[in-house]
C-alpha positions, 0 to 999 in steps of 0.5 A, a space after each residue: 533643199 526642197 521647197 517643203 524644207 524651206 517652208 518647214 524651216 520657216 514655220 519652225 523658226 519664224 525668222 524672216 530670213 528663212 521665209 521662202 518667197 515666190 514672186 508672183 508678178 515680175 517681168 524679164 525682157 531684152 528690148 535690144 533683141 525683142 520688140 516691146 513697143 513701149 520699151 523700144 519706140 519714141 516718144 515714150 508713152 504716158 506712164 503711171 510712174 512717170 519717166 521710165 527711161 531707166 528700165 528700157 534695158 535688158 532685165 534677166 533672172 540673174 539681174 533680179 537675183 543679184 538685186 534681191 539681196 538676202 531674201 529667200 526668193 525661190 521662184 517666180 511668175 512671169 507676167 506678159 510684158 507687152 510685146 508687139 500685138 500678135 507676138 504672144 507665141 514668140 513671147 512664150 517661146 522666149 520665156 521657155 528658152 529663158 527657163 531652159 537656160 536659167 531655171 526661171 521663171 517657173 510659170 508665165 501669164 501670156 498675152 492674149 486679146 480676148 476680143 479678137 476674132 481668133 481668140 479660140 486659136 490664140 488660147 489653144 496655141 498658148 495652152 500647148 506651152 507647159 509654163 503658161 497658166 493664164 492670160 492677161 489682156 488689159 481692158 480698155 478703161 477711161 479716166 476717173 473724172 470721165 467715167 460713165 457707168 453705162 459705157 460700152 467701150 470696145 475691148 472693155 470688161 463690158 464689151 460682148 467680144 471681150 466677154 466671149 473670149 473671157 468665157 473660153 478661159 474655163 475650157 483651158 483652165 486658164 487664170 485671168 489676170 486683170 489690171 484696171 484702175 479700181 473704179 472699173 472693178 465693179 464691171 468684173 462682177 458680171 463676169 464673176 457671177 456668170 463664169 465662176 470657173 474662171 479664176 481671177 487675179 487682180 493685179 497691183 491691188 486694184 491700182 490705187 493711183 493716189 492716197 487721197 481720202 476719196 480715192 482710198 474710200 472708193 478703192 476700199 469699197 471696190 475691193 470689198 465688192 469683188 472680194 465677195 467672190 471666192 475665186 478672186 485673188 489679189 496681188 499686193 504689188 505695183 502700188 508705188 506713186 508717181 515721182 515718189 520713192 516707195 514709203 511705208 507711210 504711203 502704203 501701210 494702211 493700204 496693205 493692211 486694208 487689202 489683207 483684211 478685205 481678202 484675207 491672207 489666204 487670197 493675197 500674194 506679195 509680188 515685186 512687179 520688177 523691174 517696173 517698180 525699180 522706178 520707185 524702190 530697190 528690190 531688197 528694200 521692197 521685200 523688206 517693206 512687205 515683211 515689215 507690213 505683214 509682221 502681225 500675221 501668223 507664221 502660216 498666214 505670212 507663208 501663205 502671202 509670200 509663198 503658198 498662195 502663188 504655189 497653189 494659184 500657178 501650179 508651179 512646176 520645178 525649174 526645167 533642166 532642158 529647153 521646153 518647146 511647143 511640142 513638149 510632153 514633159 510631165 509637170 510636177 508641182 514645185 511643192 510636194 
């Protein structure tokens, strides 16, 4: 069955079991064969979910597919998984080989260091890989209690070198994937206004790290500020809490507020697996997302689970052969 047949079947039935899903943010990795400092080195780094020792093992498409249960996940977008600095092309090669063997992932966001002297060459080389749709460089940030609006930290959104690299993304029609805590989102406005041709996808709903009234009020205000720019999308992912299981009561207001702020046409549900496996299981997570979107219309629900990812990431059909650096294979959209 083709993607449009899945879409039409859901629009006809409205049944959650028929809802096609494109997971807009996940990771695959094999730390036994590839070097991810945070997964391989000791001691482990401080992590927002606490102890992450249980995910320092290989995670492949077959593991995901076994864990997602009855949900109709048809494709996915791979997010760079913090390989060693400078290994972005090795990561792209590994991901394309994985696609050749398993037909997953269908697109990838690569690692790039926007403040590097050679960012021009980095982007040019990455653009030769057919599955690459954009890049992520986590900007330098500071703790909320030490945040100063007039900072000029190297590697931050306010860093001139970072901004130079960001400006180059338009040349390659690359998406910029942004992961910062919500109190840094205001720094994005300058870039949104100056470079409107660079699409931005905010990761993990702007990272609301707790559920205090002060945090939720500040987070909502920050989202409203960046939502005013139509070339910004929001991923509803990675919203678990440290040392706590993923619970509807913690996330209902948050998800509803995000959907109201950005609209169903600019939000994408995503699993952030295997990382969010620290706080939930995959089958339950997609069930929670479906429950939290139950008041949306069928077309709105289709948008946040499937169509927005298809459109944003120009998803290609699964490759039937390994794709390499010099591949010239034409890419057809996954959705016709």
